[in-house]
C-alpha angles and dihedrals in degrees: 000000000000091000091055094048093047091051091050093048092048093049093049091049091051091048093048095050090046093049090047093056093045091053092042092054092046091050091047092053092048092046093048090049093052092043092053092046091051091047091052090053091051092046092050093049092052094052098044 
């Protein structure tokens, strides 16, 4: 019984950490894209 519960807890933890890093990487890519897009607009308006 304890062995089964510990295996489930460990697997859920591993899955959660992996999912967290995947989502973190995707959000970072999206955020960097929008920030660079926004910075280009500001740069263009200053030079026009």
